[in-house]
N, CA and C of each residue as an Amber inpcrd file, in Angstrom:
protein
   447
   0.8380000  -1.1750000   0.0000000   0.0000000   0.0000000   0.0000000
   0.8820000   1.2370000   0.0000000   0.5490000   2.1840000  -0.8290000
   1.2950000   3.4180000  -0.9060000   0.5260000   4.4990000  -0.1700000
   1.2170000   5.3170000   0.5610000   0.5340000   6.4060000   1.2450000
   0.9000000   7.7120000   0.5830000  -0.0250000   8.6310000   0.5990000
   0.2240000   9.9440000   0.0340000   1.0420000  10.7540000   1.0160000
   1.8820000  11.5980000   0.5140000   2.6150000  12.4840000   1.4070000
   2.6200000  13.8760000   0.8100000   2.5570000  14.8360000   1.6790000
   2.5540000  16.2180000   1.2360000   3.9750000  16.7510000   1.2540000
   4.2930000  17.6350000   0.3400000   5.6220000  18.2240000   0.3600000
   5.8210000  19.0360000   1.6380000   7.0160000  19.0050000   2.1920000
   7.2830000  19.7380000   3.4250000   7.1650000  21.2390000   3.2130000
   7.3130000  21.7030000   1.9850000   7.2030000  23.1340000   1.7070000
   5.7690000  23.6310000   1.8660000   4.8080000  22.7130000   1.9980000
   3.4180000  23.1070000   2.1720000   3.2020000  23.8480000   3.4940000
   4.0820000  23.6230000   4.4620000   3.9390000  24.2420000   5.7640000
   5.3070000  24.7050000   6.2640000   5.9330000  25.6610000   5.5670000
   7.3070000  26.0320000   5.8960000   7.4540000  26.6500000   7.2830000
   6.4370000  27.2990000   7.8010000   6.5400000  27.9440000   9.1040000
   6.0660000  27.0530000  10.2420000   5.6330000  25.8350000   9.9160000
   5.1160000  24.8820000  10.8930000   3.9540000  25.4610000  11.7080000
   3.1540000  26.2820000  11.0640000   1.9330000  26.7840000  11.6860000
   0.8260000  25.7830000  11.4010000  -0.2570000  25.8400000  12.1710000
  -1.3600000  24.8950000  11.9240000  -1.8770000  25.0010000  10.4930000
  -2.1980000  23.8600000   9.9220000  -2.7890000  23.8160000   8.5970000
  -4.3040000  23.8770000   8.7160000  -4.9600000  24.3550000   7.6840000
  -6.4130000  24.4520000   7.6710000  -6.9750000  23.4090000   6.7200000
  -7.7140000  22.4540000   7.2780000  -8.3730000  21.4340000   6.4830000
  -9.8780000  21.6040000   6.6730000 -10.6060000  21.6850000   5.5940000
 -12.0460000  21.9510000   5.6310000 -12.8200000  20.6550000   5.4660000
 -13.7400000  20.4330000   6.3840000 -14.5850000  19.2530000   6.3560000
 -15.7610000  19.5460000   5.4190000 -15.5700000  19.2070000   4.1500000
 -16.6010000  19.5410000   3.1600000 -17.7830000  18.5800000   3.2060000
 -17.7290000  17.5870000   4.1140000 -18.8580000  16.6630000   4.1820000
 -20.1170000  17.3590000   4.6850000 -19.9730000  18.5660000   5.2020000
 -21.1700000  19.2740000   5.6420000 -22.0130000  19.7620000   4.4650000
 -21.4620000  19.6850000   3.2570000 -22.2930000  19.9060000   2.0710000
 -23.3730000  18.8370000   2.0280000 -23.0410000  17.6380000   2.4800000
 -24.0210000  16.5490000   2.5260000 -25.1250000  16.8570000   3.5330000
 -24.7700000  17.4940000   4.6300000 -25.7710000  17.8730000   5.6360000
 -26.7990000  18.8030000   5.0150000 -26.3290000  19.7670000   4.2470000
 -27.2510000  20.6910000   3.5720000 -28.1180000  19.9590000   2.5560000
 -27.4980000  19.0730000   1.7780000 -28.2720000  18.3140000   0.7790000
 -29.3560000  17.4790000   1.4460000 -28.9780000  16.7850000   2.5270000
 -29.9490000  15.9310000   3.2180000 -31.0810000  16.7510000   3.8180000
 -30.7500000  17.8850000   4.4150000 -31.7750000  18.7310000   5.0190000
 -32.7360000  19.2700000   3.9670000 -32.2030000  19.5960000   2.8020000
 -33.0270000  20.1560000   1.7270000 -33.6930000  19.0880000   0.8730000
 -33.1590000  17.8650000   0.8990000 -33.6800000  16.8040000   0.0450000
 -33.3400000  17.0220000  -1.4180000 -32.1740000  17.6380000  -1.6650000
 -31.7510000  17.9350000  -3.0310000 -30.3430000  17.3920000  -3.2580000
 -29.8560000  17.5050000  -4.4890000 -28.5350000  16.9590000  -4.8170000
 -27.4360000  18.0270000  -4.8230000 -27.6910000  19.1860000  -4.2800000
 -26.6810000  20.2460000  -4.2100000 -26.6290000  20.7810000  -2.7890000
 -25.5990000  21.3690000  -2.3370000 -24.3820000  21.7420000  -3.0500000
 -23.4740000  20.5470000  -3.2830000 -22.6480000  20.6880000  -4.2740000
 -21.7300000  19.6340000  -4.6890000 -20.4900000  19.6130000  -3.7950000
 -20.0520000  18.3990000  -3.4410000 -18.7950000  18.2630000  -2.7030000
 -17.6350000  18.8210000  -3.5210000 -17.6520000  18.5380000  -4.8080000
 -16.5700000  18.9840000  -5.6770000 -16.5130000  20.5110000  -5.7090000
 -17.6680000  21.1450000  -5.8610000 -17.6790000  22.6110000  -5.8700000
 -17.1710000  23.1570000  -4.5370000 -17.5870000  22.5350000  -3.4360000
 -17.1170000  22.9740000  -2.1140000 -15.6070000  22.8220000  -2.0100000
 -15.0860000  21.6990000  -2.4820000 -13.6410000  21.4570000  -2.4270000
 -12.8840000  22.4880000  -3.2590000 -13.3880000  22.7740000  -4.4330000
 -12.7110000  23.7370000  -5.2970000 -12.7070000  25.1350000  -4.6950000
 -13.8150000  25.5350000  -4.0860000 -13.8670000  26.8370000  -3.4200000
 -12.8900000  26.8930000  -2.2570000 -12.8180000  25.8200000  -1.4770000
 -11.8850000  25.7850000  -0.3400000 -10.4470000  25.8790000  -0.8230000
 -10.1500000  25.1240000  -1.8600000  -8.7890000  25.1450000  -2.4080000
  -8.4450000  26.5420000  -2.9350000  -9.3770000  27.1360000  -3.6790000
  -9.1530000  28.4630000  -4.2500000  -8.9230000  29.4960000  -3.1520000
  -9.5970000  29.3230000  -2.0280000  -9.4790000  30.2760000  -0.9180000
  -8.2200000  30.0430000  -0.0770000  -7.4840000  28.9430000  -0.3560000
  -6.2230000  28.7260000   0.3320000  -6.2120000  27.6390000   1.3830000
  -7.2440000  26.8250000   1.4550000  -7.2540000  25.7250000   2.4290000
  -6.0980000  24.7710000   2.1270000  -5.5620000  24.1630000   3.1790000
  -4.4640000  23.2130000   3.0210000  -4.9650000  21.7970000   2.7660000
  -6.2130000  21.5330000   3.1310000  -6.7490000  20.1940000   2.9500000
  -8.2600000  20.2050000   2.9600000  -8.8190000  19.1030000   2.5090000
 -10.2640000  18.9020000   2.5550000 -10.5310000  17.5100000   3.1180000
 -11.7120000  17.3360000   3.6580000 -12.1290000  16.0050000   4.1050000
 -13.3220000  15.5740000   3.2820000 -13.1920000  14.4110000   2.6580000
 -14.2760000  13.8500000   1.8580000 -15.2210000  13.0550000   2.7460000
 -16.4770000  13.1270000   2.4340000 -17.5330000  12.4620000   3.1930000
 -17.6060000  10.9850000   2.8470000 -17.4700000  10.1210000   3.8500000
 -17.5770000   8.6730000   3.6380000 -18.8160000   8.0900000   4.3150000
 -19.6910000   8.9530000   4.8060000 -20.8680000   8.4980000   5.5500000
 -21.8110000   7.6170000   4.7550000 -22.0980000   7.9880000   3.5120000
 -23.0200000   7.1740000   2.7090000 -22.4050000   5.8040000   2.4170000
 -21.1010000   5.7740000   2.1790000 -20.3910000   4.5020000   2.0000000
 -20.5140000   3.6570000   3.2640000 -20.2910000   4.2800000   4.4070000
 -20.3520000   3.5650000   5.6860000 -21.7620000   3.0460000   5.9640000
 -22.7630000   3.8650000   5.6870000 -24.1490000   3.4340000   5.8980000
 -24.5010000   2.2520000   5.0020000 -24.0390000   2.2900000   3.7550000
 -24.3000000   1.1730000   2.8340000 -23.6390000  -0.1000000   3.3370000
 -22.4680000   0.0430000   3.9540000 -21.7940000  -1.1590000   4.4660000
 -22.5330000  -1.7410000   5.6670000 -23.2020000  -0.8910000   6.4290000
 -23.9500000  -1.3800000   7.5950000 -25.1340000  -2.2480000   7.1980000
 -25.7580000  -1.9190000   6.0770000 -26.9220000  -2.6890000   5.6290000
 -26.5670000  -3.6630000   4.5080000 -25.2770000  -3.8230000   4.2700000
 -24.7640000  -4.7550000   3.2530000 -25.3470000  -4.4850000   1.8670000
 -25.5060000  -3.2020000   1.5230000 -25.9620000  -2.8080000   0.1940000
 -24.7260000  -2.6370000  -0.6820000 -24.2940000  -3.7120000  -1.3060000
 -23.0430000  -3.7090000  -2.0720000 -23.0890000  -2.7710000  -3.2710000
 -24.2540000  -2.6520000  -3.9140000 -24.3560000  -1.7450000  -5.0590000
 -24.1110000  -0.3090000  -4.6190000 -24.7670000   0.1020000  -3.5340000
 -24.5980000   1.4640000  -3.0270000 -23.1790000   1.6630000  -2.4930000
 -22.6660000   0.6590000  -1.8090000 -21.3120000   0.7570000  -1.2560000
 -20.2910000   0.9320000  -2.3870000 -20.4310000   0.1480000  -3.4460000
 -19.5180000   0.2630000  -4.5890000 -19.6760000   1.6030000  -5.3000000
 -20.9180000   2.0910000  -5.4090000 -21.1490000   3.3890000  -6.0350000
 -20.4910000   4.5050000  -5.2170000 -20.6100000   4.4320000  -3.9100000
 -20.0020000   5.4440000  -3.0440000 -18.4830000   5.3580000  -3.0760000
 -17.9630000   4.1480000  -3.1120000 -16.5170000   3.9620000  -3.1950000
 -15.9930000   4.5700000  -4.5050000 -16.7230000   4.3510000  -5.5790000
 -16.3450000   4.9330000  -6.8740000 -16.3820000   6.4550000  -6.8110000
 -17.4180000   7.0070000  -6.1700000 -17.5340000   8.4640000  -6.0350000
 -16.3520000   9.0360000  -5.2620000 -15.9690000   8.3640000  -4.1790000
 -14.8520000   8.8340000  -3.3510000 -13.5510000   8.7640000  -4.1470000
 -13.3560000   7.6750000  -4.8810000 -12.1390000   7.5420000  -5.7070000
 -12.0830000   8.6450000  -6.7620000 -13.2230000   8.9380000  -7.3890000
 -13.2590000   9.9920000  -8.4040000 -12.9720000  11.3550000  -7.7890000
 -13.5010000  11.5950000  -6.5990000 -13.2530000  12.8700000  -5.9220000
 -11.7720000  13.0320000  -5.5940000 -11.1540000  11.9580000  -5.1210000
  -9.7170000  12.0080000  -4.8160000  -8.9250000  12.2720000  -6.0920000
  -9.2470000  11.5550000  -7.1540000  -8.5310000  11.7250000  -8.4190000
  -8.6960000  13.1530000  -8.9490000  -9.8960000  13.6990000  -8.8620000
 -10.1440000  15.0620000  -9.3310000  -9.3520000  16.0630000  -8.5100000
  -9.3630000  15.8980000  -7.1930000  -8.6180000  16.8130000  -6.3270000
  -7.1190000  16.7170000  -6.5960000  -6.6220000  15.5270000  -6.8440000
  -5.1890000  15.3450000  -7.0990000  -4.7980000  16.0180000  -8.4170000
  -5.6880000  15.9410000  -9.4070000  -5.3860000  16.5690000 -10.7010000
  -5.3570000  18.0820000 -10.5820000  -6.2110000  18.6310000  -9.7350000
  -6.3150000  20.0810000  -9.6670000  -5.1730000  20.7030000  -8.8690000
  -4.6540000  19.9900000  -7.8520000  -3.5960000  20.5790000  -7.0310000
  -2.9780000  19.4910000  -6.1630000  -1.7170000  19.2370000  -6.3570000
  -1.0500000  18.2070000  -5.5710000  -0.6510000  18.6780000  -4.1810000
  -0.8760000  19.9420000  -3.8510000  -0.4750000  20.4530000  -2.5480000
  -1.5690000  20.2930000  -1.4970000  -2.7990000  20.2040000  -1.9060000
  -3.8980000  20.1040000  -0.9460000  -3.9990000  18.6610000  -0.4430000
  -4.1210000  18.5030000   0.8630000  -4.2430000  17.1410000   1.4000000
  -5.6860000  16.6810000   1.2690000  -5.8420000  15.4290000   0.9610000
  -7.1570000  14.8280000   0.8130000  -7.3450000  13.8860000   1.9960000
  -8.2920000  14.2130000   2.8360000  -8.6100000  13.3960000   3.9990000
  -9.9960000  12.8130000   3.7880000 -10.3300000  11.8050000   4.5490000
 -11.6480000  11.1890000   4.4150000 -12.1210000  10.7250000   5.7780000
 -13.4150000  10.7590000   5.9590000 -13.9490000  10.2630000   7.2080000
 -15.4450000  10.4540000   7.3300000 -16.0130000   9.7450000   8.2110000
 -17.3960000   9.7760000   8.6640000 -17.9510000   8.3510000   8.5910000
 -18.2050000   7.7880000   9.7340000 -18.8180000   6.4730000   9.7990000
 -17.8730000   5.3110000   9.5400000 -16.5780000   5.5790000   9.4450000
 -15.6380000   4.4920000   9.1720000 -15.4610000   3.6090000  10.3990000
 -15.4240000   2.3170000  10.1490000 -15.2740000   1.3340000  11.2210000
 -14.2020000   0.3270000  10.8310000 -13.8900000  -0.5420000  11.7570000
 -12.9210000  -1.6020000  11.4850000 -13.3820000  -2.4690000  10.3130000
 -14.6810000  -2.6000000  10.1250000 -15.2210000  -3.4670000   9.0790000
 -15.2520000  -2.8290000   7.6950000 -15.2440000  -1.4920000   7.6140000
 -15.3770000  -0.8720000   6.2950000 -14.2080000   0.0370000   5.9030000
 -13.2210000   0.1860000   6.7750000 -12.1560000   1.1570000   6.5380000
 -11.1500000   0.7180000   5.4720000 -10.9630000  -0.5760000   5.2740000
  -9.8890000  -1.0480000   4.4180000  -9.9980000  -0.5340000   2.9880000
 -11.1710000  -0.5910000   2.4040000 -11.3270000  -0.1550000   1.0070000
 -11.0070000   1.3330000   0.8670000 -11.3710000   2.1330000   1.8480000
 -11.0700000   3.5630000   1.8100000  -9.5680000   3.7760000   1.9890000
  -8.9660000   3.0170000   2.8960000  -7.5300000   3.1540000   3.1700000
  -6.6830000   2.7850000   1.9520000  -7.2220000   2.0070000   1.0320000
  -6.4850000   1.5760000  -0.1580000  -6.5070000   2.6120000  -1.2770000
  -7.3000000   3.6600000  -1.1340000  -7.4160000   4.6590000  -2.2070000
  -6.1470000   5.5040000  -2.2570000  -5.4790000   5.4560000  -3.3920000
  -4.2570000   6.2300000  -3.5960000  -4.5770000   7.7210000  -3.5530000
  -3.8290000   8.4480000  -2.7450000  -3.9930000   9.8980000  -2.6910000
  -4.6530000  10.3950000  -1.4260000  -5.2390000   9.5060000  -0.6390000
  -5.8060000   9.9510000   0.6330000  -4.6720000  10.0740000   1.6430000
  -4.5890000  11.2400000   2.2400000  -3.5050000  11.5490000   3.1630000
  -3.8210000  11.0990000   4.5820000  -5.0760000  11.2420000   4.9940000
  -5.4290000  10.9660000   6.3890000  -6.8680000  10.4660000   6.4710000
  -7.1060000   9.4980000   7.3590000  -8.4590000   9.0390000   7.6520000
  -8.8300000   9.5620000   9.0370000 -10.0070000  10.1250000   9.1300000
 -10.4960000  10.6340000  10.4070000 -11.5630000   9.6910000  10.9160000
 -11.2370000   9.0260000  11.9980000 -12.1310000   8.0240000  12.5720000
 -12.3410000   8.3900000  14.0290000 -13.5660000   8.6250000  14.4130000
 -13.8280000   9.0500000  15.7780000 -14.7970000   8.1690000  16.5240000
 -16.0620000   8.2780000  16.1880000 -17.1050000   7.6000000  16.9730000
 -16.9030000   6.1010000  17.0540000 -16.6640000   5.4650000  15.9350000
 -16.5090000   4.0060000  15.9400000 -15.2940000   3.5960000  16.7570000
 -14.2530000   4.3820000  16.6710000 -13.0380000   4.0670000  17.4010000
 -13.2720000   4.1650000  18.9080000 -13.8860000   5.2530000  19.3400000
 -14.1460000   5.4510000  20.7700000 -15.1780000   4.4420000  21.2660000
 -16.2380000   4.2360000  20.4970000 -17.2530000   3.2520000  20.9090000
 -16.6370000   1.8640000  21.0100000 -15.7970000   1.5150000  20.0570000
 -15.1260000   0.2190000  20.1090000 -14.2560000   0.0910000  21.3450000
 -13.5470000   1.1630000  21.6760000 -12.6900000   1.1460000  22.8670000
 -13.5310000   0.9820000  24.1290000 -14.6840000   1.6490000  24.1760000
 -15.5690000   1.5210000  25.3410000 -16.0250000   0.0750000  25.4820000
 -16.4760000  -0.5170000  24.3710000 -16.9910000  -1.8820000  24.4660000
 -15.8820000  -2.9010000  24.7110000 -14.6960000  -2.6680000  24.1590000
 -13.5760000  -3.5550000  24.4730000 -13.2430000  -3.4490000  25.9580000
 -13.3050000  -2.2260000  26.4770000 -13.0670000  -2.0220000  27.9090000
 -14.1340000  -2.7030000  28.7470000 -15.3890000  -2.6040000  28.3190000
 -16.4770000  -3.2720000  29.0320000 -16.2760000  -4.7810000  29.0220000
 -15.8910000  -5.3100000  27.8820000 -15.6660000  -6.7530000  27.7730000
 -14.5780000  -7.1900000  28.7570000 -13.4850000  -6.4540000  28.7730000
 -12.3950000  -6.7980000  29.6830000 -12.8200000  -6.6400000  31.1470000
 -13.6240000  -5.6070000  31.4380000 -14.0940000  -5.3920000  32.8050000
 -14.9870000  -6.5440000  33.2620000 -15.8660000  -7.0250000  32.3890000
 -16.7390000  -8.1540000  32.7300000 -15.9040000  -9.4040000  32.9650000
 -14.9470000  -9.6460000  32.0830000 -14.0840000 -10.8240000  32.2420000
 -13.3440000 -10.7510000  33.5790000 -12.7720000  -9.6020000  33.8780000
 -12.0230000  -9.4600000  35.1330000 -12.9420000  -9.6090000  36.3460000
 -14.1580000  -9.0720000  36.2690000 -15.1040000  -9.1850000  37.3840000
 -15.5050000 -10.6410000  37.5950000 -15.7770000 -11.3340000  36.4900000
 -16.1320000 -12.7550000  36.6060000 -14.9720000 -13.5460000  37.2100000
 -13.7580000 -13.2400000  36.7760000 -12.6020000 -13.9110000  37.3490000
 -12.4880000 -13.6270000  38.8330000 -12.7160000 -12.3800000  39.2260000
 -12.6360000 -12.0010000  40.6430000 -13.7250000 -12.6970000  41.4450000
 -14.9090000 -12.8430000  40.8450000 -16.0160000 -13.4620000  41.5660000
 -15.7780000 -14.9530000  41.8090000 -15.1410000 -15.6020000  40.8760000
 -15.0440000 -17.0500000  40.9440000 -13.6420000 -17.5670000  41.2490000
 -12.7520000 -16.6970000  41.6270000 -11.4080000 -17.1260000  42.0180000
 -11.4260000 -17.5110000  43.4750000 -10.9010000 -18.6870000  43.7670000
 -10.8040000 -19.1170000  45.1620000  -9.7860000 -18.2710000  45.8970000
 -10.1570000 -17.8190000  47.0670000  -9.2250000 -17.0090000  47.8770000
  -8.3540000 -17.8670000  48.7380000
């Protein structure tokens, strides 16, 4: 697997970089029940305004994986790949990040996309850690309850 890397000259002063989470275009579309605004248009505006990175929305892909809708999952995966390819063609300096709804079960296909710099995984990661912790706590409690003193 090859990982994307940004040129070090992208941040010569080592100041914080600005990455825009353009997946909120999807929030507007869902609220309105329409197919706009476009993620691509949002990404291009952010890039033109000087953003250092964008985050692509993977929520629809993740939702399709939850219900095992392979057609929708493949369509979303294709959309994400096309968005990455388009962003890479327009400017190799902008970082392409992705996230929303990614889990241990669906992250691999996204992680394999050439050109994605960073995956942002939050809820599933924390929820998984909580439940792994709960599992270990139950095991330890059961052991404590049934261990001969």
